[in-house]
N, C-alpha and C positions, 0 to 999 in steps of 0.2 A: 714583719716576721721575727718571732723571737729566737734569740741565738743560744746555744747550749753549749757547754763544754762536757765531754764524754770521758769521765774518770773510770778506771778500772773497767776499760772499755771491751776487753776480750775480743769477740769476734762482730761486735756491735748489735747486739739484741736491742739494748735500750735505745740505740739510735735509729734502728729500723722503726721502732713503735713511734718514738716522737717525730721523726720525719714524715711519717705516714700521717700525722696529726698536724703538720704544717710548721713544724720548727726547722730551724738551720743549725747543722753542727759546724761549730767553728774551730774547735781542738778536740784532739783524741788522743789519750796516753793509756799505756798499760805496760806493766814490767815484763811479760812474757814475750820474748822475741818471736816465738812460734805462731803467736796469734798475728803479726804483721803481714805475712803472705795472704792469709785468709781475709784479714781486714780490709787491706789495700785492693785486693782484687776485687771486692765488692763496692767500694765507695770511690767516686771521682775525686772529691775534694776533702780536706782536713783528714789526709792520711794519718795512720796510727804512728805517734810519737812513742819510742819504746825507751823506757827509763823508769827510774824509782821516783814516784810522786812525791816522796820527802825532798827530792833534789830540784823539784822544779821552781823556777824562778817567778813567784806568784805575780810579780809587777809586769813581768813580760807575757804573761797571758792575754789574748786578744779579749776585745770587750764582749761580754756575754749577759744574758738575762737570766739564764737557770743553770744551774750546776747539777749533772746527773751522775750518779756512781753507786754501783753495786759493790761496796766495799768487802774485801775478802771475808768469806764466811767461816773458814775452816775453824777459826779460833771458837766459834760459837756454836757449831754444828754438834748435833748429837751423834754423828757418824765420825767425827773428830775426838781430839782430847779434850775439847772444852776448857781451854785455858783461857780464853776471853781476852781481858786487857794484859794479862800476864804473857802472853804471846808476843814477844817483842817483835818479831817480823811481821805478823799480821793483825793481832788485836789491837795495835796503837794507831794503825793507818786513818782510823776514824778522825781522830784529832787533827792530822794533817788536812783532811777535809774540812774540818771547822776552822782551820787557819786560813784557807782560801775563802770562805764564807765570810769571815770576820774581816778579812783584808779587802776583799772585793765588794761585799756587800750585793750579791744579785738579788732579782726579783724574788726568786724563790729557789727550792730545790727538790730532787726527788732522789731518795736513798733506798736501796734494797738490800734485804739480807735473808738469812734461813730464819722460818718460823721461830726456832728455838732463841733466837736473839731475845725475845720478850721475856723468857723464863729463865734465861742464864744467870746463874749466881742469885737464884731466889728474887730476881727481877732488878737486882742491882745495877747490872750491865745496862740494861735499857734506861733505867732511871738516870744513870749518868748521861746518857747519850741525849734524852730528852731535855734534861736540865742545862746541858751544855748548849744545844740548839736554841733554847728558850733565852738563855744568859745573853746570845748574840742579838736577840730582838727580833726572833723568828716565831711564828705562830704555827703550830705544828698539828698535824692530823697523821694517823696510822691505821692500818688494817692488814690482817692476813688474808691474802686471796689465792685461791686454788686455781690453777690454770684450766682444770677440766670444767670450772664453772664460770670463769670469766674470760678465757681465751678462746673458746671453740676449738679446743684441741684434746684429743684423748689421751691426756696425760695428766695423773694426779703430781701436782707439784705445788706445795705450800710455800709461800713466801710472804714477808712481811715487808710492805712499802710504807715509807715514811715520807710525807709531804709537807713542805713548809713554805711560808710566804712571808716576806717583811711587811706587808700590808694586812692587817687584821681583817679587813672586808674582803679581801682575796680567800683568806682562809674560812671566813663564813660562807663564803659563795661556793666553796669547793666541797663536792662530795664524791665520794669513791664511786665507781661504776656500778651499776646493777649486774646481777648475774645474767649471762646470755645463753640462749639455748644452743645446744651443742649439736651441730649437724654433721661434722666431720667424724668419720668411724676411723677404726684402726685399718681396715682394709682400704679405704680411700687413700692412705698415706704410704703405701707398700708398692715397691717397683714389682712390675711383672716378670723381668729379666734380672738376675741377680748372680754375680760372678760366684763360681763354685768354692771361691776361699772362705765364703761366710757360711757354708754348711758344715754342719758336724758329721755328717754321714761319713763313717768309715775312720773316724777320729776317736781318741781315747774317751772323751766326754760322751760320745753318743750313746754308750752303753747305759750311763746314768740318766740320759734323757729319754730315751726310747721307752715308750709306754706312759711316760709322764706329761709329753708334751704332745697332746692329741688333737686340741680343737684349733680351728683355722681362722677363728676370730678373736683370739685371746692373745694377749702377751705375757709371757713366763718370766720368772725369774731364777737365774741360778744363784743360790745362796751358800756358795762355797762347799756344802755337803748334800743339797737337798734342792729340789725344784719347787717353786711356790707359784701358784695358779692365780693371777689377777681376776677376781670374780665380779670387777665393776666394770668390764667391757673397755677399759682405758690401759694405758702403758704405765708402768711404775716410774716412779720419779728416776728421769735420767740422771748419773751421776758421772763425776769426772774419772771413775776409776773403772767404768764400764767396758773399756777397750783394753784392758789389762789382763783379762782372763779370769779375774777374782770376782769379787762380791758384785751383786746387783746387775748382773749381764741380762740384758733384755733379749728374750728367745721366743721364737714363733714358728709355727709348722704353717708353711705356706701352700702345702698340696704337694709340693715337690721334694720336701725334705724338712728337717730341722735346723734351723739356722739362728744366726743373731741378727739383728737390725744392723742395716749397713749405716754409715755416716749420713748418707744423703737422705736417708728415711728419718733418722733421729733428728735432723735439723727441721724437718717438716713437724714433728711432733713438738718441737719448740715454737711453731708458729712462724717461722720464717717463711718468706715468699718461695714460690718454686723457681723463681729466677735467681736466688742465692747460689753462689758458686763455691765450690770446695777445691782447694788447689792440690793438683794430682802429684804435687812433688813432696807433701807432708805424708808421713806414715799414718795409717788409720788410728793407731794409739793416741797420735797428738789431735786427730780430728775429734776423736771420741772425747777427749778431756776438754778440748775447747767447747764443745757442744753441751757436756755435762756441767761445765762451770757458767753456761750462759743463762740468759733469761727466756721466758716465753715472750717473744715479740709482740703478740696480739694482745696479752694482757697490758703491757706497757702502753700500747695504742690507745686503750680504753683510758687509762690513767692520764695520758698525754691530752687527750681530748677534754677530760675534764677540768685539768689544770688550765689549759688555754681558755675554756669557757669562764672559768672562775676569774681570771684577770680581765678578761674582755667585758664582763659584765658591769665593772666599776670604770670611772675615769682613771686613766694611769698616769701618774706623775712621777718623773725621774725613775722610769724603770731600769735605766743602764747607767753604768758609770759613765765619765765623760769619754767620748771617743777619741782615741789616739791611734796613731800609726805605729804599731809595734813589730819588731821583728819575730822571727820564730822563737818561741818559748826556750829558754835554756834548760836543757835536761840531759842529765848523764846518761850518754848512749850506751846501749849494750850491744855488743858485737854479734 
């Protein structure tokens, strides 16, 4: 069984996809302490280590075959300031990932980011990333996939996925998954009974929504000053700020009234299994942020299966670093 480390793990969307494909997670890390209750509630082993990736003792990481990481995207997102590598807190973290790859030499990796990464700074940012990975001796393929086409979920979510292997044969064998027929509908992911706190009836925003949010099979967006209907019968891209009462709030009319999607419904739009639990002690705003920052687990499952198939198609030699008995990785802990 191939072992993975889950970096920028969030609430485990990448991990879910890879474990469904047969991989084993041996280490998980994220900087956000609020992700830990959610992550640890859903995984029995390799609990979330909270801390700055820049302070990880690379030598103390357990043995692994694949590095997985959706490194922070805000520095490259069209929804942010697009500072890229000039963003000292987020834009430079890719190079910390590269340091781990350089020192531990895994069989391969999967990196994920926003679609805009490819065109950021007229393509220069992505060129630096690609050339850095190639300079480490890895052969890379990448593709932008939309969750509504590759994850069997009714959510439009375009992300770029970068896959690399140390063995060129593995890269030649690897092909990104083909689109899948979408069978899940918006109404399939909605709860029948929802707490009244999610309804806008009687609240100030209701007057702006009433008369615009009419269809019961459609997800609308509140765009600060107006309502936009999604005409593709899917949910607009879930964002980290959707629980803050501002931009891109997903809104529906469920026949009982006009309301926003609940966190549990949002997690389904991200392709997480129905068994996934959300901690009751966290505020909804925290949960919405975690879900909006996450990945579509079903898309990652398809990629993981393709990566596993690519490696197993050729004889594999020395796919892992020498096995060592190591203690828990040393990370600067966050209270």
